[in-house]
C-alpha positions as CSV (number, residue, x, y, z in Angstrom):
1,M,-3.8,33.8,49.3
2,R,-0.4,32.0,49.4
3,L,-1.9,29.4,51.8
4,I,-4.8,28.8,49.5
5,K,-2.4,28.2,46.6
6,I,-0.4,25.8,48.7
7,F,-3.6,24.0,49.7
8,L,-4.8,23.7,46.1
9,L,-1.4,22.4,45.0
10,A,-1.5,19.9,47.8
11,I,-5.0,18.7,46.7
12,I,-3.8,18.4,43.0
13,L,-0.7,16.5,44.1
14,L,-2.7,14.1,46.3
15,F,-5.2,13.5,43.4
16,T,-2.3,12.8,41.0
17,L,-0.6,10.5,43.5
18,S,-3.9,8.8,44.1
19,S,-4.5,8.4,40.3
20,V,-1.0,6.9,39.8
21,E,-1.4,4.7,42.8
22,N,-4.7,3.4,41.6
23,A,-3.4,2.9,38.0
24,K,-2.6,-0.6,36.9
25,E,0.2,-1.4,34.5
26,Y,0.3,-4.3,32.0
27,K,3.4,-5.4,30.2
28,L,3.5,-7.4,27.1
29,F,6.7,-8.5,25.2
30,S,7.3,-9.6,21.7
31,P,8.1,-13.3,21.2
32,D,11.8,-12.5,21.0
33,K,11.6,-10.3,24.1
34,K,13.1,-7.2,22.3
35,L,10.0,-5.1,21.9
36,E,8.0,-4.1,25.0
37,L,4.5,-2.7,25.2
38,R,3.3,-1.1,28.5
39,V,-0.4,-0.4,28.9
40,V,-1.4,1.8,31.9
41,V,-5.1,1.9,33.0
42,G,-5.8,4.8,35.3
43,K,-8.0,7.8,34.6
44,T,-7.3,7.0,31.0
45,V,-5.9,4.2,29.0
46,S,-2.4,4.8,27.6
47,Y,0.3,2.7,25.9
48,S,4.0,3.1,25.4
49,I,6.6,1.2,23.4
50,S,10.3,0.5,23.9
51,M,12.9,-1.6,22.0
52,Q,15.5,-3.3,24.2
53,G,15.2,-0.5,26.8
54,S,15.2,2.4,24.3
55,E,11.9,4.4,24.5
56,L,10.2,4.8,21.2
57,I,6.7,6.0,22.0
58,L,6.0,7.6,25.4
59,P,2.6,7.2,27.1
60,S,0.0,7.9,24.6
61,N,-3.8,8.0,25.3
62,I,-6.4,6.1,23.4
63,S,-10.2,6.5,23.7
64,M,-13.4,6.6,21.7
65,K,-16.4,8.8,22.2
66,I,-19.7,7.1,21.4
67,N,-23.4,7.4,22.1
68,D,-24.8,9.4,25.1
69,G,-21.4,11.0,25.8
70,L,-19.8,7.7,26.8
71,I,-16.1,7.7,26.3
72,L,-14.5,4.3,26.0
73,G,-11.1,4.6,27.8
74,A,-12.2,7.4,30.2
75,D,-12.3,6.5,33.9
76,P,-12.0,2.8,32.7
77,V,-12.7,-0.1,35.0
78,V,-11.1,-3.4,34.0
79,K,-13.3,-6.4,34.6
80,N,-10.6,-8.9,33.6
81,S,-7.6,-9.4,31.4
82,K,-6.4,-12.2,29.3
83,E,-3.0,-13.0,27.7
84,S,-2.7,-15.4,24.8
85,V,-0.1,-16.5,22.3
86,I,-0.8,-16.6,18.5
87,N,1.5,-18.8,16.6
88,Q,0.3,-20.0,13.2
89,T,1.4,-20.3,9.6
90,L,-0.6,-18.5,7.0
91,T,-0.7,-19.6,3.4
92,P,-1.7,-16.6,1.1
93,L,-3.7,-17.5,-1.9
94,I,-2.0,-14.7,-3.7
95,R,1.7,-14.9,-2.9
96,Q,2.6,-11.2,-2.7
97,K,5.9,-11.7,-0.8
98,Y,6.0,-15.2,0.6
99,A,4.5,-18.7,0.0
100,S,3.9,-18.9,3.7
101,I,3.8,-16.3,6.5
102,I,4.6,-16.9,10.2
103,D,1.9,-15.1,12.3
104,N,3.5,-15.1,15.8
105,C,2.6,-12.6,18.5
106,N,1.6,-12.2,22.2
107,E,-1.9,-10.8,22.7
108,L,-3.4,-8.9,25.7
109,T,-7.2,-8.4,25.9
110,L,-8.5,-5.9,28.5
111,N,-12.2,-6.3,29.1
112,F,-13.8,-3.2,30.6
113,E,-17.1,-2.3,32.2
114,N,-19.5,-0.7,29.8
115,N,-19.3,-3.5,27.2
116,Y,-16.0,-2.9,25.5
117,S,-12.5,-4.3,25.2
118,I,-9.1,-3.2,23.9
119,I,-7.0,-5.8,22.3
120,F,-3.2,-5.4,22.0
121,R,-0.7,-7.4,20.0
122,V,3.0,-7.4,20.1
123,Y,5.0,-8.9,17.3
124,N,8.8,-9.1,16.9
125,D,8.5,-6.2,14.5
126,G,5.7,-4.0,15.9
127,I,2.5,-3.6,17.9
128,A,-1.2,-3.1,17.1
129,Y,-4.3,-2.3,19.1
130,R,-8.0,-2.1,18.4
131,F,-11.2,-1.4,20.2
132,K,-14.0,-4.0,20.4
133,T,-17.6,-3.3,21.5
134,N,-20.4,-5.5,22.5
135,F,-23.6,-3.3,22.4
136,E,-27.0,-4.6,21.4
137,K,-27.9,-1.4,19.5
138,E,-26.2,0.5,16.7
139,L,-23.6,2.9,18.0
140,T,-22.4,6.3,16.8
141,V,-18.7,7.1,17.0
142,F,-18.2,10.9,17.4
143,S,-14.5,10.9,17.8
144,E,-11.5,8.6,18.4
145,Q,-8.3,9.5,20.3
146,A,-5.2,7.9,18.8
147,E,-2.0,9.5,20.2
148,F,1.6,8.9,19.1
149,N,3.8,10.7,21.6
150,F,7.4,10.4,20.5
151,G,9.1,12.4,23.3
152,K,11.8,13.7,20.9
153,D,11.6,15.8,17.8
154,Y,12.3,13.0,15.3
155,K,12.2,13.4,11.5
156,I,9.1,12.0,9.8
157,Y,8.3,11.2,6.1
158,F,5.0,13.1,5.9
159,P,2.7,12.6,2.9
160,E,0.9,15.9,3.5
161,E,-2.7,16.3,2.3
162,V,-4.7,19.5,1.7
163,S,-8.1,17.8,1.7
164,F,-9.9,14.6,2.6
165,H,-10.7,14.4,-1.1
166,S,-7.5,12.9,-2.4
167,H,-5.9,10.3,-4.6
168,S,-3.4,9.6,-1.8
169,E,-0.5,10.4,-4.2
170,R,1.5,12.8,-2.2
171,E,5.1,13.8,-1.8
172,Y,6.9,12.5,1.3
173,L,8.1,15.6,3.1
174,N,11.0,14.8,5.4
175,L,10.7,17.2,8.3
176,P,10.7,17.3,12.1
177,I,7.5,16.4,13.9
178,S,7.5,19.8,15.6
179,Q,6.8,21.4,12.3
180,I,3.5,19.6,12.0
181,T,0.8,21.7,13.6
182,S,-2.8,20.9,14.2
183,K,-3.5,22.7,10.9
184,R,-1.4,20.2,8.9
185,F,-2.3,16.5,8.3
186,C,-1.3,13.6,6.2
187,S,-2.6,10.3,4.9
188,L,-1.1,7.0,5.9
189,P,1.3,5.2,6.1
190,V,3.9,7.6,7.6
191,L,7.5,6.7,8.6
192,V,9.2,8.1,11.7
193,D,13.0,8.1,11.7
194,F,14.4,7.6,15.3
195,D,17.9,8.8,16.1
196,N,19.2,5.3,16.9
197,G,18.8,3.6,13.5
198,L,15.3,2.4,14.2
199,K,12.2,3.5,12.2
200,A,8.5,3.2,12.8
201,A,5.8,2.9,10.1
202,I,2.3,3.9,11.2
203,S,-0.8,2.7,9.4
204,E,-4.0,0.8,10.0
205,A,-5.5,-2.6,9.1
206,D,-8.9,-4.2,8.8
207,L,-10.6,-0.9,7.9
208,E,-14.3,-1.8,7.5
209,D,-17.5,0.2,8.0
210,Y,-15.4,3.1,9.5
211,A,-13.4,6.1,8.3
212,G,-9.8,6.0,7.4
213,M,-7.2,7.5,9.8
214,Y,-5.0,10.4,9.0
215,L,-2.4,12.0,11.3
216,T,-2.1,15.6,12.4
217,G,0.1,17.5,14.8
218,S,-0.6,18.7,18.4
219,D,-0.5,22.3,19.4
220,L,0.0,21.2,23.1
221,N,2.8,18.7,22.4
222,P,5.1,19.5,19.4
223,K,6.5,15.9,19.6
224,Q,3.1,14.2,19.2
225,L,0.9,13.1,16.3
226,N,-2.8,12.5,16.6
227,G,-5.3,10.5,14.7
228,L,-7.7,12.5,12.5
229,F,-10.8,11.1,10.8
230,P,-13.1,12.4,8.1
231,K,-16.6,12.8,9.4
232,F,-19.5,11.1,7.7
233,S,-20.9,12.8,4.6
234,L,-24.5,14.1,5.0
235,R,-24.7,15.7,1.6
236,D,-22.6,15.2,-1.5
237,S,-21.9,17.4,-4.5
238,V,-21.4,15.6,-7.9
239,K,-19.0,16.9,-10.5
240,G,-18.9,15.1,-13.8
241,D,-18.9,11.3,-14.1
242,R,-16.3,10.6,-11.3
243,N,-16.1,13.2,-8.6
244,L,-18.4,13.1,-5.5
245,F,-17.3,15.9,-3.2
246,V,-18.6,16.2,0.4
247,A,-20.7,19.3,0.7
248,Q,-21.8,18.8,4.3
249,R,-20.3,16.6,7.1
250,A,-22.0,15.2,10.2
251,D,-20.6,15.6,13.7
252,Y,-19.7,11.9,13.8
253,I,-17.2,9.6,12.2
254,A,-19.5,6.5,11.8
255,K,-22.8,4.9,12.6
256,T,-22.1,1.2,12.9
257,S,-23.0,-2.1,14.5
258,G,-22.7,-2.2,18.3
259,K,-21.1,-5.6,18.2
260,R,-17.9,-5.3,16.2
261,N,-14.1,-5.1,16.0
262,F,-12.8,-1.6,15.1
263,P,-9.7,-1.1,12.8
264,W,-6.3,-2.0,14.1
265,R,-3.9,0.9,14.8
266,V,-0.5,-0.4,13.6
267,I,3.0,0.6,14.4
268,V,5.8,-1.5,12.8
269,V,9.3,-1.0,14.2
270,S,12.2,-1.8,11.9
271,Q,15.7,-2.5,13.0
272,K,16.9,-2.4,9.4
273,D,15.3,-0.3,6.7
274,G,14.7,-3.3,4.5
275,D,12.5,-4.8,7.3
276,L,9.8,-2.4,6.2
277,I,9.7,-4.0,2.7
278,E,9.7,-7.5,4.1
279,S,6.9,-6.7,6.6
280,T,3.6,-8.7,6.4
281,M,2.0,-7.0,9.4
282,I,-1.0,-5.5,7.5
283,Y,-1.8,-8.9,5.9
284,K,-1.6,-10.7,9.3
285,L,-4.0,-8.2,10.9
286,A,-6.5,-8.3,8.1
287,K,-9.7,-10.3,8.2
288,P,-9.2,-13.7,6.5
289,A,-11.3,-14.6,3.5
290,D,-14.5,-16.4,4.1
291,K,-13.7,-20.1,4.3
292,N,-16.8,-20.9,2.3
293,S,-15.8,-18.7,-0.6
294,D,-13.8,-20.0,-3.6
295,F,-11.1,-17.7,-4.9
296,S,-9.1,-20.3,-6.7
297,W,-10.1,-18.7,-10.0
298,V,-8.1,-15.5,-9.2
299,K,-5.2,-15.4,-11.6
300,P,-2.5,-12.7,-11.1
301,G,-0.5,-11.6,-14.0
302,K,1.1,-8.9,-16.1
303,V,-1.0,-6.4,-18.1
304,A,-0.4,-4.6,-21.3
305,W,-1.6,-1.0,-20.6
306,D,-3.0,1.3,-23.2
307,W,-3.6,4.6,-21.5
308,W,-0.1,5.8,-20.6
309,N,0.9,6.2,-24.3
310,A,-2.6,7.2,-25.5
311,N,-2.6,4.2,-27.8
312,N,0.0,5.9,-30.0
313,I,1.2,2.6,-31.6
314,Y,3.0,3.0,-34.9
315,G,4.2,0.9,-37.8
316,V,0.8,-0.6,-38.4
317,D,-1.6,-0.4,-41.4
318,F,-4.6,0.7,-39.5
319,R,-5.6,3.8,-37.7
320,A,-4.4,3.5,-34.1
321,G,-6.8,4.6,-31.3
322,I,-9.6,3.3,-29.2
323,N,-10.9,0.7,-31.6
324,T,-11.0,-3.1,-32.1
325,A,-8.0,-3.3,-34.3
326,T,-5.7,-1.6,-31.8
327,Y,-6.7,-3.8,-29.0
328,K,-6.2,-6.9,-31.1
329,Y,-2.7,-5.6,-31.7
330,Y,-2.3,-5.4,-27.9
331,I,-3.6,-9.0,-27.6
332,D,-1.1,-10.2,-30.2
333,F,1.7,-8.6,-28.3
334,A,0.6,-10.0,-25.0
335,S,0.2,-13.5,-26.4
336,K,3.7,-13.5,-27.9
337,Y,5.3,-12.6,-24.6
338,G,3.1,-14.6,-22.3
339,I,1.5,-11.5,-20.8
340,E,-1.8,-12.6,-19.2
341,Y,-4.0,-9.5,-19.7
342,I,-4.6,-6.4,-21.6
343,I,-6.6,-3.5,-20.2
344,L,-9.2,-1.3,-21.9
345,D,-8.7,2.0,-20.1
346,E,-10.6,5.3,-20.4
347,G,-12.4,5.7,-23.7
348,W,-13.9,2.3,-24.3
349,Y,-17.3,3.4,-23.2
350,K,-19.2,6.7,-23.3
351,L,-18.4,8.4,-20.0
352,G,-21.4,8.2,-17.8
353,N,-22.8,5.0,-19.3
354,L,-20.9,1.7,-19.0
355,L,-23.5,0.0,-21.2
356,Q,-22.8,2.3,-24.2
357,V,-19.7,1.1,-25.9
358,A,-17.7,3.7,-27.9
359,P,-17.9,3.7,-31.7
360,G,-15.3,1.4,-33.3
361,M,-15.2,-0.9,-30.3
362,D,-16.6,-4.4,-30.3
363,I,-16.0,-5.8,-26.8
364,D,-17.4,-9.3,-27.7
365,E,-14.9,-9.6,-30.5
366,I,-12.0,-8.3,-28.4
367,V,-12.7,-10.6,-25.5
368,S,-13.2,-13.6,-27.9
369,Y,-10.0,-12.8,-29.7
370,G,-8.2,-12.6,-26.4
371,K,-9.5,-16.0,-25.3
372,K,-8.2,-17.6,-28.4
373,K,-4.8,-16.1,-27.6
374,N,-5.0,-16.9,-23.9
375,V,-5.1,-13.2,-23.0
376,G,-7.8,-11.9,-20.6
377,V,-9.4,-8.4,-20.8
378,I,-9.7,-6.0,-17.9
379,L,-12.0,-3.0,-18.1
380,W,-11.4,0.4,-16.6
381,M,-14.3,2.5,-15.3
382,S,-15.3,5.4,-13.1
383,W,-16.4,4.3,-9.7
384,L,-19.4,6.6,-9.7
385,T,-20.8,5.3,-13.0
386,L,-20.2,1.8,-11.7
387,N,-22.1,2.6,-8.6
388,D,-25.0,4.0,-10.5
389,Q,-25.2,1.0,-12.9
390,L,-23.8,-1.7,-10.6
391,E,-26.0,-4.7,-11.1
392,E,-26.6,-4.4,-14.9
393,A,-23.0,-3.3,-15.6
394,M,-21.4,-6.1,-13.6
395,N,-23.7,-8.6,-15.3
396,Q,-22.7,-7.2,-18.6
397,F,-19.0,-7.6,-17.8
398,V,-19.6,-11.3,-17.1
399,K,-21.6,-11.7,-20.3
400,W,-18.7,-10.2,-22.2
401,G,-16.3,-12.5,-20.4
402,A,-14.1,-9.8,-18.8
403,A,-11.4,-11.0,-16.4
404,G,-11.5,-8.0,-14.1
405,I,-12.2,-4.4,-13.5
406,K,-10.1,-1.3,-12.8
407,V,-12.2,1.0,-10.6
408,D,-11.0,4.6,-10.6
409,F,-11.4,8.1,-8.9
410,M,-12.9,7.1,-5.5
411,Q,-10.6,9.7,-3.8
412,R,-12.2,9.4,-0.4
413,D,-12.1,7.1,2.6
414,D,-14.9,8.2,4.8
415,Q,-17.2,5.5,6.1
416,W,-19.5,5.4,3.1
417,M,-16.6,5.1,0.6
418,V,-14.8,2.5,2.7
419,N,-18.0,0.4,2.5
420,Y,-18.1,1.0,-1.2
421,Y,-14.8,-0.8,-1.6
422,Y,-16.2,-3.8,0.2
423,K,-19.4,-3.7,-1.9
424,I,-17.4,-3.7,-5.1
425,A,-15.0,-6.5,-3.9
426,R,-18.0,-8.6,-2.8
427,E,-20.0,-8.1,-6.0
428,A,-17.0,-8.7,-8.2
429,A,-16.1,-11.9,-6.3
430,K,-19.6,-13.2,-6.9
431,R,-19.0,-12.8,-10.6
432,K,-15.3,-14.0,-10.6
433,L,-13.9,-10.6,-11.5
434,M,-10.6,-9.4,-10.3
435,V,-10.4,-5.8,-9.0
436,D,-7.7,-3.1,-9.3
437,F,-8.7,0.0,-7.2
438,H,-7.2,3.1,-8.8
439,G,-7.6,6.6,-7.4
440,A,-7.6,4.8,-4.1
441,Y,-6.6,5.1,-0.4
442,K,-3.8,3.0,0.9
443,P,-4.4,-0.8,1.3
444,T,-5.6,-1.9,4.8
445,G,-5.8,-5.7,4.1
446,L,-8.8,-6.0,1.8
447,Y,-6.5,-8.0,-0.5
448,R,-6.6,-10.8,2.2
449,T,-10.3,-10.5,2.9
450,F,-11.1,-10.5,-0.8
451,P,-8.2,-12.1,-2.7
452,N,-9.8,-10.9,-6.0
453,V,-8.7,-7.4,-5.0
454,V,-5.3,-7.9,-6.5
455,T,-3.7,-4.5,-6.4
456,S,-4.4,-0.8,-5.8
457,E,-2.9,2.6,-6.6
458,G,-2.7,5.3,-3.9
459,V,0.8,6.0,-5.0
460,R,2.6,8.7,-7.0
461,G,3.3,6.4,-9.9
462,L,4.7,6.5,-13.4
463,E,1.5,8.1,-14.8
464,Q,2.7,11.3,-13.1
465,S,5.4,11.6,-15.7
466,K,2.8,12.5,-18.3
467,W,2.2,15.9,-16.7
468,G,5.1,16.6,-14.2
469,D,8.4,15.4,-12.8
470,W,7.0,13.9,-9.6
471,A,7.6,10.2,-10.6
472,N,11.3,10.5,-10.1
473,P,14.1,8.2,-8.7
474,L,13.9,9.8,-5.3
475,M,10.2,9.0,-5.1
476,A,11.0,5.5,-6.5
477,V,13.3,4.6,-3.6
478,T,10.9,6.0,-1.0
479,I,7.7,4.2,-2.0
480,P,8.9,0.7,-1.1
481,F,9.4,1.6,2.6
482,I,6.2,3.6,3.1
483,R,3.4,3.1,0.7
484,M,4.3,-0.5,-0.2
485,F,4.5,-1.4,3.4
486,A,0.7,-1.2,3.4
487,G,0.1,-3.5,0.5
488,P,0.4,-4.1,-3.3
489,V,1.3,-1.0,-5.3
490,D,0.1,-0.3,-8.8
491,Y,3.0,1.9,-9.8
492,T,2.7,0.9,-13.6
493,P,6.4,0.7,-14.5
494,G,8.0,-0.4,-17.8
495,A,8.9,2.8,-19.8
496,M,11.2,2.1,-22.8
497,I,12.0,5.8,-23.4
498,N,14.2,6.9,-20.5
499,A,15.6,10.2,-19.5
500,N,18.1,11.7,-17.1
501,K,17.2,14.6,-14.9
502,I,18.4,17.3,-17.3
503,N,16.7,16.1,-20.4
504,F,13.3,14.8,-19.0
505,K,10.2,16.5,-20.3
506,P,6.6,15.7,-19.4
507,I,4.8,14.8,-22.7
508,F,1.2,13.7,-22.1
509,T,0.8,11.5,-25.2
510,Q,4.4,10.3,-25.7
511,P,5.7,10.1,-22.1
512,M,9.1,9.1,-20.9
513,S,10.4,8.0,-17.5
514,Q,13.0,9.6,-15.3
515,G,15.9,7.4,-14.5
516,T,17.5,4.6,-16.5
517,R,16.1,1.7,-18.5
518,C,17.4,-0.7,-15.9
519,Q,15.6,1.1,-13.1
520,Q,12.4,0.5,-15.0
521,L,13.2,-3.2,-15.3
522,A,14.2,-3.5,-11.7
523,M,10.8,-2.1,-10.5
524,Y,9.2,-5.4,-11.5
525,V,11.2,-7.0,-8.7
526,V,11.3,-4.2,-6.2
527,Y,7.6,-3.3,-6.4
528,E,5.0,-5.8,-5.4
529,S,1.8,-6.0,-7.4
530,P,0.1,-9.3,-8.4
531,L,-1.4,-7.3,-11.3
532,Q,1.6,-5.6,-12.8
533,M,1.3,-3.2,-15.7
534,L,3.6,-2.9,-18.7
535,S,3.0,0.8,-19.3
536,D,4.7,1.3,-22.6
537,L,3.5,0.7,-26.2
538,P,3.7,-2.8,-27.7
539,T,5.5,-1.1,-30.6
540,N,8.3,0.1,-28.3
541,Y,8.6,-3.2,-26.6
542,Y,8.9,-5.0,-30.0
543,R,11.9,-2.8,-30.6
544,E,13.5,-4.0,-27.3
545,P,13.6,-7.8,-27.6
546,E,16.5,-8.0,-25.0
547,C,14.4,-6.2,-22.4
548,M,11.4,-8.3,-23.2
549,E,13.4,-11.4,-22.3
550,F,13.3,-10.1,-18.8
551,L,9.8,-8.6,-18.8
552,S,8.3,-11.8,-20.2
553,A,10.0,-13.9,-17.6
554,V,9.6,-11.9,-14.4
555,P,6.6,-13.1,-12.3
556,V,4.2,-11.2,-10.2
557,Q,4.0,-13.6,-7.2
558,W,6.8,-14.5,-4.9
559,D,7.6,-17.6,-2.8
560,D,10.3,-15.7,-0.9
561,T,11.6,-12.2,-0.5
562,K,15.0,-11.0,0.8
563,I,16.0,-7.4,1.0
564,L,19.7,-7.7,0.6
565,D,20.5,-4.0,1.2
566,A,18.3,-0.9,1.5
567,K,18.2,2.6,2.8
568,V,15.1,4.8,2.8
569,A,15.1,7.4,0.0
570,E,18.5,6.2,-1.2
571,Y,18.4,2.6,-2.7
572,V,16.9,-0.9,-2.6
573,L,18.5,-4.2,-3.5
574,A,16.0,-7.0,-3.5
575,A,16.0,-10.7,-4.3
576,R,12.8,-12.6,-4.8
577,K,12.1,-16.3,-5.5
578,N,9.5,-17.9,-7.8
579,N,9.3,-21.5,-8.8
580,G,13.0,-22.2,-7.9
581,N,14.3,-19.2,-9.8
582,W,15.6,-16.0,-8.1
583,F,15.1,-12.5,-9.5
584,I,17.3,-9.5,-8.5
585,G,16.3,-5.9,-8.6
586,A,18.0,-2.7,-7.5
587,I,17.2,0.9,-7.8
588,T,18.9,4.1,-6.6
589,N,18.0,7.8,-6.3
590,W,19.8,10.5,-8.3
591,S,23.0,9.5,-6.6
592,P,25.2,7.0,-8.5
593,R,26.5,4.2,-6.3
594,D,28.1,0.7,-6.3
595,L,26.1,-2.1,-4.8
596,T,27.5,-5.5,-4.0
597,I,25.2,-8.5,-4.5
598,D,25.9,-11.2,-1.9
599,F,24.6,-14.5,-3.3
600,S,24.7,-16.4,0.0
601,F,20.9,-16.7,-0.1
602,L,21.3,-19.3,-2.9
603,P,21.3,-23.0,-2.1
604,E,24.2,-25.3,-3.0
605,G,25.2,-25.6,-6.6
606,E,26.0,-23.5,-9.6
607,F,23.5,-21.0,-11.2
608,K,23.4,-18.9,-14.3
609,L,23.0,-15.2,-13.8
610,E,21.6,-13.0,-16.5
611,L,21.9,-9.4,-15.5
612,W,20.6,-6.2,-17.1
613,R,22.8,-3.3,-15.8
614,D,23.3,0.3,-16.5
615,G,25.5,1.0,-19.5
616,I,28.7,2.9,-19.2
617,N,27.0,5.9,-20.7
618,A,23.8,5.6,-18.8
619,D,24.6,8.8,-16.8
620,R,24.4,10.7,-20.2
621,N,21.8,8.6,-22.0
622,A,19.4,6.8,-19.6
623,N,18.4,4.3,-22.3
624,D,21.9,2.8,-22.2
625,Y,22.2,-0.7,-20.7
626,K,24.2,-3.8,-21.0
627,K,23.2,-7.4,-20.6
628,I,25.8,-9.9,-19.2
629,S,25.7,-13.5,-18.2
630,Q,27.9,-15.4,-15.8
631,T,28.0,-18.3,-13.3
632,V,27.4,-17.7,-9.6
633,D,27.0,-19.8,-6.5
634,K,26.3,-19.1,-2.8
635,N,29.9,-17.9,-2.2
636,S,29.8,-15.4,-5.1
637,K,29.8,-11.6,-4.7
638,L,29.3,-9.2,-7.5
639,T,29.7,-5.4,-7.3
640,V,27.6,-3.5,-9.8
641,H,27.6,0.3,-10.6
642,L,24.3,2.1,-10.7
643,A,24.1,5.3,-12.7
644,P,22.2,8.3,-11.3
645,G,18.6,7.2,-11.2
646,G,19.9,3.8,-12.2
647,G,19.1,0.2,-11.5
648,L,19.8,-3.5,-12.3
649,A,17.6,-6.5,-13.0
650,G,18.6,-10.1,-13.0
651,I,17.4,-13.7,-13.3
652,I,19.2,-16.5,-11.5
653,R,18.4,-20.0,-12.9
654,K,19.8,-23.4,-11.9
């Protein structure tokens, strides 16, 4: 028996050595040579990543099971390989972070027998890979293997989900990877915290005609995460005017074209925490807009929002509510302060029928009044009702003269729902309508493919303060590094009633924010959204003319972005440039702190700084702030104290 065991072990060893000997390794470096990708093709295809000799991700297998039991990546045979360099400058139509973006990476394409390829890219700040197939017939994807083997039990910011039916508005649990079993999973992006100061954000880009990726743990390797995908829905169950639950799933992820590129799997490696906020990786990997399409009509801007305060305006001589007079009041406010849009949120139509306007509402009159005041109108709607009435409803929006639509409650990202996003983006673009996807999954680059998709939610934003304490300063300083890494974030800041931790109360119809007034102002600089809401009542803004000096001036597009100082879940200090002016924003968690603004990013010359900073009593009364003005230049440094949950906001003009 012992001889038999020795013989079997010898055979296994010989087989292993043979596999290793026959395996081929490909190395690809980032343009700056710091980041290294190793791809090994043997019995499987695996990749690993290291930064200047420090291993970040150990060999991790990738494969895809498709028609007739064929597994792309199993027993692979490389026909040929090709390396190339991408070095180009992109000019975004919508300047979310920068007026121009350098797209520079090294690319490796491995072409395999069985009509498929795997494409790898290495940037200075991360790697990405995707499958590409070249089949004549439609293919079915039954499963996809996407491993992330970390080798050590690092901490992870884990937005845990309990269902594939989700708004993607989760708490970021900070826990060791080993605590994540195969029974737990999360939506993307996630953030892994290495023990050497580096971090890795994981997400995906160019998600089209496929299901979104989630991450789950491994019962075999407690230091590994695996891709998880919602299966295709065979049968849905409808609940109300907005919820479409999956009642029965297929045994496959997607049925799709045989000739296609699959979504990019993205890993961005940051050397400084602020690099995550400055990252443009998702944009660079997304499909460009059709060159024959005209999106010059897309006009980003700020929006006066009605729903957060339930239209509880006061000090007027008419009955406030969902009626024409109230929305004219919003338009007057927006016009006075140069705010480009108002939104008609839930209630303007009879739920279930977009063509039946609520009593007391005259959409023609509201839109016409807005045009006279140079204020556009955006319409909220349930995605399901829009889908049911798509053609006639969209045409009616155009007839009214609406500027855009806010589509809500999708709460899924299986293949069918992902395709719905593309359908709405495409149909809206035909009619020159902007789109805000609410109740949405994370962005994957659709905002580049269709620039009329100007923002999306998928974030635990300020609306949560209406019913709980989840929109707090800790969440506020975590979002920019994780959720915002994926793309624009419709957080909806701007509260003018502000509370400290001990005196905050969730009040649905008269809500307040947690943290200070200046934290709310700072969010307009820290958070990126080309369609940025002003959540509070016009009445409350009228009472705060000094704050409106900032809110009327702060733009929603940026020519340049510099994260001056930042630490995940602790604080952010950002500087952004627009039309020659710089805007400063800083926010902190519940810990007070002093931050020093180094103005060395300024060009030569003297500049006037207007700064809104926490007042001396902001730790007791979060509404307390002070506005100061002084002269600064590139040699200046200014230390500012932030109260618990505090912030600062500033404008620097020549």
